[in-house]
C-alpha positions as CSV (number, residue, x, y, z in Angstrom):
1,M,120.8,13.5,77.5
2,W,123.0,11.1,79.6
3,K,124.0,13.8,82.1
4,A,120.4,15.1,82.5
5,S,118.9,11.7,83.1
6,N,121.7,10.7,85.4
7,A,121.4,14.0,87.3
8,A,117.6,13.4,87.6
9,L,118.2,9.9,88.9
10,V,120.7,11.2,91.5
11,R,118.2,13.9,92.6
12,L,115.4,11.3,92.9
13,F,117.5,9.1,95.2
14,R,118.8,12.0,97.2
15,F,115.2,13.1,97.8
16,A,114.3,9.5,98.8
17,V,117.2,9.4,101.2
18,G,116.2,12.8,102.6
19,L,112.6,11.7,103.1
20,A,113.7,8.5,104.9
21,F,116.0,10.6,107.0
22,A,113.2,13.1,107.8
23,V,110.9,10.2,108.9
24,L,113.8,8.9,111.1
25,I,114.3,12.3,112.7
26,F,110.6,12.7,113.3
27,S,110.3,9.3,114.9
28,V,113.3,9.8,117.1
29,L,112.1,13.3,118.1
30,V,108.7,11.9,119.1
31,Q,110.4,9.1,121.0
32,V,112.8,11.4,122.9
33,L,110.0,13.9,123.7
34,G,107.8,11.1,124.8
35,R,110.4,9.7,127.2
36,S,111.8,12.9,128.6
37,V,108.9,15.4,128.6
38,F,105.7,13.2,128.7
39,H,107.3,10.2,130.5
40,R,105.6,7.9,128.0
41,S,106.8,7.2,124.5
42,P,104.6,5.8,121.9
43,V,105.4,2.1,121.0
44,W,105.3,2.7,117.2
45,T,108.3,5.0,117.3
46,E,110.7,2.1,117.8
47,E,109.4,0.3,114.7
48,L,109.2,3.4,112.5
49,T,112.8,4.3,113.4
50,R,114.0,0.9,112.3
51,F,111.9,0.9,109.1
52,A,113.1,4.4,108.2
53,L,116.7,3.3,108.8
54,L,116.3,0.4,106.5
55,Y,115.0,2.6,103.7
56,L,117.6,5.2,104.3
57,T,120.2,2.6,103.7
58,A,118.3,1.1,100.7
59,F,118.0,4.4,98.9
60,G,121.5,5.5,99.8
61,V,123.5,2.5,98.8
62,G,123.5,3.4,95.1
63,L,124.6,6.9,95.8
64,S,127.4,5.6,98.1
65,Y,128.5,3.3,95.3
66,R,128.6,6.2,92.9
67,T,130.7,8.4,95.2
68,G,133.0,5.6,96.4
69,D,131.7,5.7,100.0
70,L,131.3,2.0,100.1
71,V,134.2,-0.3,101.0
72,N,136.9,-0.3,98.4
73,V,140.3,-1.9,98.0
74,D,141.8,0.9,96.0
75,I,145.4,0.5,97.3
76,V,146.0,-2.7,95.3
77,C,144.1,-1.6,92.2
78,E,145.6,1.9,91.9
79,A,149.1,0.6,92.3
80,L,148.9,-1.5,89.2
81,P,150.4,-0.2,85.9
82,G,148.8,1.2,82.8
83,R,145.1,0.5,82.1
84,L,144.9,-2.4,84.5
85,P,143.1,-0.3,87.2
86,V,140.5,0.8,84.7
87,V,139.9,-2.9,83.7
88,L,139.6,-3.9,87.3
89,R,137.2,-1.2,88.0
90,F,135.1,-2.3,85.1
91,V,135.3,-6.0,86.2
92,S,134.2,-4.8,89.7
93,A,131.2,-2.9,88.3
94,V,130.2,-6.0,86.2
95,A,130.7,-8.3,89.2
96,T,128.5,-6.1,91.4
97,A,125.8,-5.9,88.7
98,V,125.9,-9.7,88.2
99,L,125.7,-10.4,91.9
100,C,122.8,-7.9,92.3
101,A,121.0,-9.4,89.3
102,A,121.4,-12.9,90.8
103,L,119.9,-11.6,94.1
104,I,117.0,-9.5,92.8
105,L,114.6,-12.4,92.4
106,P,115.3,-13.9,95.9
107,A,115.0,-10.4,97.3
108,W,111.6,-10.0,95.7
109,H,110.5,-13.4,97.1
110,F,111.7,-12.3,100.5
111,A,109.6,-9.2,100.3
112,M,106.5,-11.2,99.2
113,I,106.8,-13.4,102.3
114,G,105.9,-10.2,104.2
115,N,102.4,-10.4,102.7
116,L,101.6,-13.0,105.4
117,Q,102.9,-10.8,108.3
118,T,102.2,-7.4,109.9
119,S,104.4,-5.3,112.1
120,P,103.4,-5.6,115.8
121,A,103.1,-1.9,116.7
122,L,102.2,-0.2,113.4
123,G,100.2,-3.0,111.9
124,W,101.9,-2.5,108.5
125,Q,102.2,-5.3,106.0
126,M,105.8,-6.5,106.3
127,S,106.2,-6.9,102.6
128,Y,106.7,-3.1,102.5
129,I,109.4,-3.4,105.1
130,H,111.0,-6.5,103.6
131,G,110.9,-4.6,100.3
132,A,113.8,-2.4,101.5
133,M,116.1,-5.3,100.6
134,F,114.7,-5.4,97.1
135,V,115.1,-1.6,96.8
136,L,118.7,-1.8,98.1
137,I,119.7,-4.5,95.6
138,A,117.9,-2.8,92.7
139,C,119.6,0.6,93.5
140,L,123.0,-1.0,93.7
141,L,122.3,-2.9,90.4
142,L,121.2,0.3,88.7
143,F,124.3,2.3,89.8
144,A,126.7,-0.5,88.9
145,V,125.1,-0.8,85.5
146,L,125.4,3.0,85.0
147,R,129.0,2.9,85.9
148,G,129.7,0.1,83.5
149,I,127.8,1.9,80.7
150,A,129.7,5.1,81.5
151,M,133.0,3.2,81.2
152,L,132.1,1.4,78.0
153,T,131.1,4.7,76.3
154,G,134.2,6.5,77.5
155,R,132.3,8.9,79.8
156,S,134.1,7.6,82.9
157,D,137.3,5.7,83.9
158,G,135.3,4.0,86.6
159,R,136.6,6.1,89.5
160,P,134.0,7.2,92.0
161,V,132.5,10.7,91.4
162,Q,134.7,13.1,93.4
163,N,132.1,15.9,93.2
164,P,128.8,14.2,93.8
165,D,126.9,17.2,92.4
166,T,128.4,16.6,89.0
167,P,126.6,13.8,87.1
168,Q,128.8,11.1,85.7
């Protein structure tokens, strides 16, 4: 059950990252073709590129936390004796989750400020764009909590997943 739900969650976020990346590729392609072939690039491509990059980061941060691709200070932690590295990894997961939990409400308020604004070129409500910060914090919170639960239940020692295709 744990592996299946974790694997489904990872697949969902990978799909979201892929979708954001596809939008980014499309937007840049239209931009480059517009500038080089048609000598006129649509204005909306600049905005769409930035928005896609925000969501690419927001959906990818949890996966990066899972695989250890975020900044780590492993040198000190792994040099410690006994179970101390495991304890420190657990404390790190809890600290990450607590920080994200503290920031989730302010991130929501930040996103709601966008209800009063629209993007200049696309005319989209900025709450959808500001919402990327909420998504980022929520994803990081989710994956930090999952790591903590996996450590508490003995499914993991808190090390990042070496083979990202294998659920934790």
